[in-house]
C-alpha positions in Angstrom: 29.9 91.8 -29.9 27.2 94.3 -30.9 23.7 94.4 -29.5 22.2 93.4 -32.8 24.0 90.0 -32.6 22.3 89.3 -29.3 18.7 90.5 -29.8 16.4 89.4 -32.6 14.9 92.1 -34.8 12.1 94.0 -33.4 8.7 92.4 -34.0 10.0 88.9 -34.4 9.8 85.9 -32.1 11.6 83.0 -33.7 11.4 80.6 -30.7 7.6 81.1 -30.5 7.1 80.5 -34.2 9.1 77.3 -34.0 7.3 76.1 -30.9 3.9 76.5 -32.6 4.8 74.6 -35.8 2.2 72.0 -36.4 0.1 72.9 -33.4 -3.6 72.4 -33.6 -6.7 74.0 -31.9 -8.5 70.8 -30.9 -11.6 72.4 -29.4 -14.0 71.8 -32.3 -13.0 68.1 -32.4 -13.4 67.8 -28.6 -16.9 69.3 -28.8 -18.0 67.1 -31.7 -16.8 63.9 -30.0 -18.0 65.1 -26.6 -21.6 65.6 -28.0 -21.4 62.1 -29.6 -20.6 60.6 -26.2 -23.2 62.6 -24.3 -26.0 62.3 -26.8 -25.2 58.9 -28.3 -24.0 57.0 -25.3 -26.3 59.0 -23.0 -29.4 58.1 -24.9 -28.4 54.5 -24.9 -27.8 54.6 -21.1 -31.2 56.1 -20.2 -33.1 53.9 -22.6 -31.4 50.6 -22.0 -31.8 47.9 -19.4 -34.9 46.1 -17.9 -36.2 49.3 -16.4 -35.2 52.2 -18.7 -35.5 55.8 -17.6 -36.8 56.9 -21.0 -38.5 55.0 -23.9 -36.5 55.9 -27.0 -36.4 54.3 -30.5 -33.7 51.7 -30.7 -32.1 53.3 -33.7 -31.7 56.7 -32.1 -28.6 56.1 -29.9 -26.5 54.6 -32.7 -27.6 57.3 -35.1 -26.6 60.1 -32.7 -23.3 58.3 -31.9 -22.6 57.7 -35.6 -23.3 61.3 -36.6 -21.1 62.7 -33.8 -18.3 60.3 -34.6 -18.5 61.2 -38.3 -18.4 64.9 -37.5 -15.6 64.5 -35.0 -13.5 62.4 -37.5 -14.0 65.1 -40.2 -12.9 67.8 -37.7 -9.9 65.8 -36.5 -8.8 65.1 -40.1 -9.2 68.7 -41.1 -7.3 69.9 -38.0 -4.4 67.6 -38.8 -4.3 68.8 -42.4 -4.6 72.5 -41.4 -1.7 72.1 -39.1 0.4 72.2 -42.2 -0.4 75.9 -42.6 1.6 76.7 -39.5 4.5 74.5 -40.4 7.4 75.3 -42.7 9.5 72.1 -41.9 8.9 69.3 -44.4 8.9 66.7 -41.6 6.1 68.5 -39.7 4.0 68.8 -42.9 4.4 65.1 -43.6 3.5 64.2 -40.1 0.3 66.3 -40.4 -0.7 64.5 -43.6 0.0 61.0 -42.1 -2.0 61.8 -39.0 -4.9 63.0 -41.0 -4.9 59.9 -43.2 -4.7 57.7 -40.1 -8.2 58.7 -39.0 -9.7 57.5 -42.2 -7.7 54.2 -42.1 -8.4 53.5 -38.4 -12.1 53.8 -38.7 -12.2 51.9 -42.0 -10.3 49.1 -40.2 -12.6 49.2 -37.2 -15.7 48.9 -39.5 -14.2 45.9 -41.2 -13.2 44.2 -37.9 -16.6 44.7 -36.2 -18.6 43.7 -39.3 -16.4 40.6 -39.8 -16.7 39.5 -36.2 -20.4 39.9 -36.1 -20.8 38.0 -39.3 -18.3 35.2 -38.5 -19.7 34.7 -35.0 -23.3 35.0 -36.1 -23.9 37.6 -33.4 -25.2 40.8 -35.0 -26.0 42.3 -31.5 -22.3 42.3 -30.7 -22.0 45.5 -32.8 -23.9 47.4 -30.1 -21.1 46.6 -27.7 -18.1 46.8 -30.0 -18.9 50.1 -31.8 -19.1 52.2 -28.7 -16.0 50.7 -27.0 -14.0 50.1 -30.2 -14.5 53.7 -31.4 -13.3 55.0 -28.1 -10.3 52.7 -28.1 -9.3 53.8 -31.7 -9.8 57.5 -31.0 -7.8 57.1 -27.8 -4.9 55.5 -29.7 -5.0 58.2 -32.4 -4.9 60.9 -29.7 -1.9 59.3 -28.1 -0.1 59.2 -31.5 -1.0 62.8 -32.2 -0.1 64.0 -28.7 3.3 62.4 -29.0 4.0 63.8 -32.4 2.9 67.3 -31.5 4.2 67.2 -27.9 0.7 68.0 -26.6 0.4 66.4 -23.2 -3.3 67.3 -22.9 -4.1 65.5 -26.1 -1.9 62.5 -25.1 -3.5 62.3 -21.6 -7.1 62.5 -23.1 -6.2 59.7 -25.5 -4.8 57.5 -22.7 -8.0 58.1 -20.6 -10.3 57.2 -23.5 -8.4 54.1 -24.5 -8.4 52.7 -21.0 -12.0 53.6 -20.0 -13.5 52.5 -23.3 -12.0 49.0 -23.0 -12.6 48.7 -19.2 -16.3 49.5 -19.8 -16.6 46.1 -21.5 -16.1 44.5 -18.1 -19.4 46.0 -16.9 -21.6 44.5 -19.6 -24.3 46.3 -21.6 -26.0 47.7 -18.5 -23.2 49.8 -17.1 -21.1 50.2 -20.3 -23.0 53.2 -21.7 -23.0 55.0 -18.3 -19.2 54.7 -18.1 -18.8 55.9 -21.7 -21.2 58.8 -21.1 -19.8 60.0 -17.8 -16.1 59.2 -18.2 -15.8 59.9 -21.9 -18.2 62.9 -22.2 -16.9 64.4 -19.0 -13.3 64.0 -20.2 -14.1 65.8 -23.5 -15.8 68.7 -21.6 -12.8 69.1 -19.3 -10.4 68.8 -22.2 -12.2 71.6 -24.2 -11.8 74.0 -21.3 -8.1 73.0 -20.7 -7.4 73.3 -24.5 -8.5 76.9 -24.4 -6.1 77.6 -21.5 -3.3 75.8 -23.3 -3.7 77.9 -26.4 -3.9 81.1 -24.4 -0.7 80.2 -22.7 1.1 79.5 -26.0 -0.3 82.2 -28.3 -2.3 84.6 -26.1 -5.0 84.7 -28.7 -7.0 81.4 -28.8 -9.8 81.4 -31.4 -12.1 78.5 -32.0 -11.6 76.9 -35.5 -8.3 78.8 -36.2 -5.1 76.9 -36.3 
């Protein structure tokens, strides 16, 4: 057996290429959602309750949260679609398309569910509880699906944490709900952003924000 049959051609790394198919740099998405948690839920936490720490307009927390969630959803959808550029396998490309579409479908369904419940029950204020927790739950489940499809344990773990903490926050009522979401959710996104950079460095050696 000759040496050329054992070693790959110089300058190629077939295992590395295959290992990176469909991989995504999630840092832009993590930062967008993290800011939504810290600014949106954080402003609701400091301005809520009988003795608020700050007097803020009632519309501000939901506006900040909505803007952050919208930006994060766009980033996540774009990341899932851009993952196709690193993939040559048709199955991986299809997975990226389906995951990207799932973000739009999931939040459209969440909007219909919350709007329908508040209208049917005649409790418009319930939206202030269901949107923060429901969005965290939906994002968590999407992360779990993406993490499983891409074999990304960090993404999967973050999704598990968000899904559990977002729903558990309902047990604390409106007073403690936003503090849990701010600290547990925002902190998790901050930590995940740092760990994502290390994950990419270990896989490629050249992590660059916004490049997939």
